[in-house]
VOMILUM-165914 format. One line per field, with one value per residue (C-alpha): residue number from 1; residue in three letters; x, y, z. Coordinates in steps of 0.001 Angstrom, whole numbers, always signed. Layout:
BEGIN
k	c(NUM/...)
r	c(ALA/...)
u	c(X/...)
v	c(Y/...)
w	c(Z/...)
This chain:
BEGIN
k	c(1/2/3/4/5/6/7/8/9/10/11/12/13/14/15/16/17/18/19/20/21/22/23/24/25/26/27/28/29/30/31/32/33/34/35/36/37/38/39/40/41/42/43/44/45/46/47/48/49/50/51/52/53/54/55/56/57/58/59/60/61/62/63/64/65/66/67/68/69/70/71/72/73/74/75/76/77/78/79/80/81/82/83/84/85/86/87/88/89/90/91/92/93/94/95/96/97/98/99/100/101/102/103/104/105/106/107/108/109/110/111/112/113/114/115/116/117/118/119/120/121/122/123/124/125/126/127/128/129/130/131/132/133/134/135/136/137/138/139/140/141/142/143/144/145/146/147/148/149/150/151/152/153/154/155/156/157/158/159/160/161/162/163/164/165/166/167/168/169/170/171/172/173/174/175/176/177/178/179/180/181/182/183/184/185/186/187/188/189/190/191/192/193/194/195/196/197/198/199/200/201/202/203/204/205/206/207/208/209/210/211/212/213/214/215/216/217/218/219/220/221/222/223/224/225/226/227/228/229/230/231/232/233/234/235/236/237/238/239/240/241/242/243/244/245/246/247/248/249/250/251/252/253/254/255/256/257/258/259/260/261/262/263/264/265/266/267/268/269/270/271/272/273/274/275/276/277/278/279/280/281/282/283/284/285/286/287/288/289/290/291/292/293/294/295/296/297/298/299/300/301/302/303/304/305/306/307/308/309/310/311/312/313/314/315/316/317/318/319/320/321/322/323/324/325/326/327/328/329/330/331/332/333/334/335/336/337/338/339/340/341)
r	c(UNK/UNK/UNK/UNK/UNK/UNK/UNK/UNK/UNK/UNK/UNK/UNK/UNK/UNK/UNK/UNK/UNK/UNK/UNK/UNK/UNK/UNK/UNK/UNK/UNK/UNK/UNK/UNK/UNK/UNK/UNK/UNK/UNK/UNK/UNK/UNK/UNK/UNK/UNK/UNK/UNK/UNK/UNK/UNK/UNK/UNK/UNK/UNK/UNK/UNK/UNK/UNK/UNK/UNK/UNK/UNK/UNK/UNK/UNK/UNK/UNK/UNK/UNK/UNK/UNK/UNK/UNK/UNK/UNK/UNK/UNK/UNK/UNK/UNK/UNK/UNK/UNK/UNK/UNK/UNK/UNK/UNK/UNK/UNK/UNK/UNK/UNK/UNK/UNK/UNK/UNK/UNK/UNK/UNK/UNK/UNK/UNK/UNK/UNK/UNK/UNK/UNK/UNK/UNK/UNK/UNK/UNK/UNK/UNK/UNK/UNK/UNK/UNK/UNK/UNK/UNK/UNK/UNK/UNK/UNK/UNK/UNK/UNK/UNK/UNK/UNK/UNK/UNK/UNK/UNK/UNK/UNK/UNK/UNK/UNK/UNK/UNK/UNK/UNK/UNK/UNK/UNK/UNK/UNK/UNK/UNK/UNK/UNK/UNK/UNK/UNK/UNK/UNK/UNK/UNK/UNK/UNK/UNK/UNK/UNK/UNK/UNK/UNK/UNK/UNK/UNK/UNK/UNK/UNK/UNK/UNK/UNK/UNK/UNK/UNK/UNK/UNK/UNK/UNK/UNK/UNK/UNK/UNK/UNK/UNK/UNK/UNK/UNK/UNK/UNK/UNK/UNK/UNK/UNK/UNK/UNK/UNK/UNK/UNK/UNK/UNK/UNK/UNK/UNK/UNK/UNK/UNK/UNK/UNK/UNK/UNK/UNK/UNK/UNK/UNK/UNK/UNK/UNK/UNK/UNK/UNK/UNK/UNK/UNK/UNK/UNK/UNK/UNK/UNK/UNK/UNK/UNK/UNK/UNK/UNK/UNK/UNK/UNK/UNK/UNK/UNK/UNK/UNK/UNK/UNK/UNK/UNK/UNK/UNK/UNK/UNK/UNK/UNK/UNK/UNK/UNK/UNK/UNK/UNK/UNK/UNK/UNK/UNK/UNK/UNK/UNK/UNK/UNK/UNK/UNK/UNK/UNK/UNK/UNK/UNK/UNK/UNK/UNK/UNK/UNK/UNK/UNK/UNK/UNK/UNK/UNK/UNK/UNK/UNK/UNK/UNK/UNK/UNK/UNK/UNK/UNK/UNK/UNK/UNK/UNK/UNK/UNK/UNK/UNK/UNK/UNK/UNK/UNK/UNK/UNK/UNK/UNK/UNK/UNK/UNK/UNK/UNK/UNK/UNK/UNK/UNK/UNK/UNK/UNK/UNK/UNK/UNK/UNK/UNK/UNK/UNK/UNK/UNK/UNK/UNK/UNK/UNK/UNK/UNK/UNK/UNK)
u	c(+134075/+134656/+138060/+138362/+141466/+142372/+145050/+147642/+145725/+142621/+144672/+146010/+142465/+141109/+144176/+143595/+139913/+140677/+143212/+140788/+138035/+140270/+140778/+138353/+135938/+137113/+134690/+132373/+129946/+127493/+126826/+125291/+125254/+121536/+122207/+125019/+122763/+119928/+122222/+123734/+120279/+119207/+122238/+121522/+117947/+119254/+121744/+118985/+116711/+119323/+118558/+121094/+121466/+122347/+119041/+116645/+113011/+110283/+107445/+106774/+110091/+111799/+114975/+114991/+118533/+118227/+117325/+120284/+122641/+121394/+121691/+125299/+125896/+124518/+127049/+129881/+128874/+129552/+133169/+132950/+134456/+134344/+137450/+137050/+134591/+131456/+129460/+132049/+130041/+126854/+128655/+130052/+126604/+125296/+128057/+127373/+123647/+124051/+126577/+124176/+121491/+123750/+123002/+125498/+124646/+125675/+122070/+121577/+117964/+116016/+113279/+110821/+111263/+108921/+110525/+109711/+111699/+114584/+117056/+116592/+117739/+120584/+121792/+121784/+123323/+126076/+126769/+127280/+129479/+131622/+131989/+133381/+135510/+139125/+138151/+136565/+138325/+135373/+136973/+133864/+133515/+135942/+134317/+130733/+131177/+132604/+129546/+127161/+128704/+128712/+124981/+124328/+126348/+124587/+121068/+121392/+118779/+119151/+118173/+121033/+118956/+117669/+114294/+112942/+114226/+117787/+116772/+117642/+114014/+112666/+114110/+113217/+115246/+114961/+116287/+118893/+120302/+120570/+122725/+124854/+125647/+126675/+128854/+130559/+131316/+132631/+135010/+136166/+136956/+138997/+136377/+136389/+133270/+133074/+133248/+130407/+128124/+128640/+128357/+125029/+123764/+124698/+122830/+119732/+119746/+120203/+117353/+115035/+115667/+112853/+113154/+112481/+115639/+113772/+113521/+110710/+110181/+110678/+111120/+107858/+105735/+102575/+103883/+106339/+106319/+109310/+109223/+111528/+112594/+113567/+115109/+117407/+118392/+118984/+121369/+123345/+123575/+125193/+127749/+128540/+128868/+131684/+129856/+130797/+129662/+127417/+123876/+122251/+123655/+122934/+119306/+118872/+120224/+118051/+115029/+115922/+116304/+112525/+112233/+114692/+113259/+111219/+110072/+106384/+106991/+108997/+105790/+104351/+105298/+106130/+109232/+110513/+113599/+114507/+114300/+116438/+118969/+119755/+119144/+121729/+124263/+123447/+124081/+127220/+128603/+127555/+129240/+129422/+126314/+123956/+125424/+125650/+121933/+120665/+122343/+121352/+117750/+117413/+119538/+117206/+114093/+115268/+116122/+112556/+111077/+112825/+110372/+110458/+111842/+114797/+113606/+112260/+108944/+108680/+106022/+108533/+109653/+111220/+114597/+114623/+113631/+116152/+119018/+118268/+118008/+121287/+123078/+121796/+122711/+126241/+127163/+129520/+131586/+132962/+133443/+131609/+134049/+131477/+131406/+135168/+136402)
v	c(+148845/+147802/+146152/+142887/+142947/+139885/+141274/+139320/+139972/+138396/+135420/+134953/+135263/+132548/+130343/+130486/+129739/+126703/+125421/+125823/+124083/+121009/+120914/+119467/+122071/+123518/+122654/+125420/+125538/+127496/+124810/+121961/+118344/+118758/+121852/+120099/+117146/+119415/+121312/+118092/+116705/+119964/+119993/+116413/+117447/+120325/+118117/+115662/+118431/+119988/+119389/+118292/+121858/+123106/+124784/+123683/+122600/+121551/+123864/+127310/+129135/+126336/+127360/+130759/+132179/+133559/+130106/+128655/+131273/+130678/+126909/+127388/+129624/+126897/+124399/+126928/+127585/+123908/+124276/+122864/+124783/+124268/+122102/+120138/+118972/+116795/+119387/+120508/+119020/+120774/+124129/+123781/+123004/+126172/+128193/+126640/+127287/+130927/+131534/+129941/+132433/+135491/+137696/+139685/+142715/+140847/+140444/+137131/+136024/+132945/+134415/+131555/+131237/+132771/+135706/+138312/+140759/+140144/+142315/+140123/+137166/+139119/+140306/+136897/+135236/+137857/+137496/+133747/+134080/+136658/+134270/+131524/+133850/+132936/+129366/+128424/+127366/+128411/+130465/+132598/+133732/+136657/+138542/+137630/+138878/+142154/+142645/+141654/+144196/+146856/+146280/+146862/+150063/+151319/+150652/+152594/+155344/+158999/+158262/+155788/+152608/+149855/+148338/+145221/+145953/+146811/+150406/+153581/+154442/+153968/+152090/+150123/+149058/+145325/+145228/+147847/+145692/+142764/+144833/+146238/+142667/+141751/+144840/+144147/+140587/+141979/+144312/+141445/+139466/+142285/+143585/+147355/+149123/+152944/+154620/+156951/+153965/+152805/+156324/+156886/+153480/+154309/+157607/+155836/+153148/+155737/+157834/+154816/+154457/+155519/+157067/+153678/+152275/+150146/+150736/+151733/+150105/+153125/+156851/+157723/+154754/+155193/+152285/+154153/+151817/+149714/+145959/+143225/+141698/+144865/+146329/+143330/+143809/+147530/+146926/+144375/+146813/+149406/+146882/+145704/+149271/+149752/+151298/+149392/+151729/+154705/+155630/+154150/+150712/+150882/+151887/+149350/+146518/+147582/+147463/+143954/+142672/+142850/+140029/+137553/+134021/+133263/+136854/+137677/+140008/+137309/+135347/+138000/+139341/+137689/+136781/+134469/+133078/+136352/+138108/+135598/+135302/+138987/+139125/+136461/+138338/+141589/+139965/+138226/+141631/+143097/+140263/+140148/+139531/+140298/+137460/+135111/+135637/+135610/+132657/+129975/+131219/+130975/+127803/+125920/+127290/+126157/+122690/+122261/+123595/+121078/+118744/+114970/+115088/+117163/+120403/+123670/+124838/+128309/+129997/+130516/+126867/+124267/+124639/+128341/+127735/+124918/+126925/+129882/+127678/+125918/+129238/+130559/+127387/+127371/+131037/+130199/+128063/+131326/+129708/+132313/+134993/+137730/+136662/+136641/+138665)
w	c(+76868/+80454/+80690/+82605/+84738/+86786/+89102/+91054/+94267/+92731/+91554/+95088/+96487/+94244/+94706/+98458/+97964/+95804/+98299/+101186/+99243/+99004/+102767/+105320/+106612/+109898/+112684/+113794/+116653/+114517/+111910/+113873/+112641/+111932/+109812/+107922/+107231/+106061/+103697/+102325/+101637/+100039/+97732/+96738/+95880/+93755/+91941/+91095/+89820/+87555/+83891/+81314/+79994/+83494/+84343/+87080/+87196/+84810/+85853/+87311/+87138/+85221/+83365/+85104/+85116/+88665/+89996/+88091/+89528/+93062/+92614/+91565/+94600/+96878/+95489/+95855/+99474/+100187/+99065/+95544/+92613/+88846/+89078/+92286/+94924/+94827/+92866/+90318/+87442/+88595/+88886/+85376/+84006/+85705/+84040/+80640/+80877/+81866/+79114/+76628/+77714/+77378/+74382/+72341/+74504/+77662/+78866/+80694/+80334/+79231/+77004/+77506/+81279/+83851/+85641/+88280/+86146/+83737/+85647/+88738/+86687/+85138/+88546/+90251/+87180/+86971/+90697/+90338/+87256/+89037/+91978/+89718/+87581/+88235/+89109/+85777/+82591/+80400/+77585/+77029/+80615/+80516/+77658/+78582/+82129/+80958/+78743/+81559/+83937/+81238/+80719/+84435/+84415/+81286/+82589/+85870/+85947/+86907/+90531/+90817/+90775/+88529/+87604/+85892/+82379/+81239/+80633/+82590/+83365/+86889/+89870/+92992/+96018/+95376/+91811/+92739/+95527/+93121/+90773/+93612/+94709/+91168/+90859/+94192/+93078/+89797/+91622/+93832/+90676/+89190/+86771/+86418/+87740/+87556/+90964/+90006/+89403/+92975/+94403/+92661/+93827/+97435/+97178/+95851/+98544/+101302/+99901/+100240/+103979/+106302/+109755/+111398/+109786/+107256/+103526/+101180/+97781/+95515/+95966/+94225/+95291/+97328/+99395/+101589/+104578/+105590/+105069/+106336/+102999/+101207/+104358/+104722/+101098/+101654/+104553/+102538/+99627/+101890/+103119/+99601/+98388/+100894/+103858/+107005/+109768/+110356/+111439/+108308/+109099/+112826/+112352/+109543/+111673/+114623/+112331/+111159/+114723/+115092/+112540/+113989/+113661/+116743/+117213/+116678/+113737/+111954/+111394/+109122/+105735/+102428/+100439/+103174/+101443/+99760/+103135/+104993/+102177/+102679/+106439/+107225/+105087/+106878/+110243/+108963/+107976/+111338/+113230/+117011/+119056/+116184/+114135/+117106/+117821/+114263/+112589/+115142/+115005/+111209/+111116/+113443/+111748/+108316/+109589/+110841/+107562/+105299/+103588/+103391/+99835/+101180/+99541/+100909/+99525/+97970/+95850/+93029/+92940/+95216/+93515/+94423/+98045/+98402/+96901/+99175/+102280/+101488/+100974/+104313/+106212/+104777/+105285/+108220/+105809/+104341/+100936/+98840/+97630/+98261/+101911/+102482/+105417)
């Protein structure tokens, strides 16, 4: 059984986060008034679309645990916590819903909800719950999170990756990155994660990188070409696995630069919100000129893409697109524990 250990350093980290959340947001030249207004409107849309049980939506991907986790992340990115802020009630409802969908094995999934793959939902849900661990007073959270992390560790396959089901069979880069993010958040929260699990995940992610710096979908797939969305995810996985410099990161970031909003290549390819959710994190980790170029470009593009009802449209559902857009717009706030320098 994975032991959940909330160390003094983690307590101090969350205490500082709570204190900062109560303070006015420090002004930044990166988040423009238009971007702040867009994010505020988007969060209002999300809060109005949240159901009484804490889930989101009434059609398509309604009640999906990944959408719920991302919605909770969007509220956290604004500075709210489970105990304070304008969206405290919404965050608590997200926690309650995800806990209600957690089985005795630790698997977080809504059986009747549409999903692109249950382990996607489990990964995003676990990430969110790890982000609020230490802030929440939910008595179940400690044990449930330990089980959720243990399930991720136990379903890693021999290649070092993960796939759609909680079984150690095959793997792909996209689902693997989702689990790496959850495991990094777990470690940040003081939850024990075996070093070998991370080492094997790093090896898998690196093995999926192509010579052009981008990433392929799987090791055995006939589709070996690099694509923007999964390459952004691959770079973020390396950062969150503890790799902060090296040729893999440099070539991966160079590959991503081709898809900066406004560039010709950025107009092509699918998974728009998924791609930019990871790309903005990749550039945030990179910092410097890469970050200074990238964030204003995606910020301004998202502002122009917001719809009249204050949402962002996505093929999965508007709640998903809106949560992703709000997270991206609010990255410079530095309120998410996983994006703490």
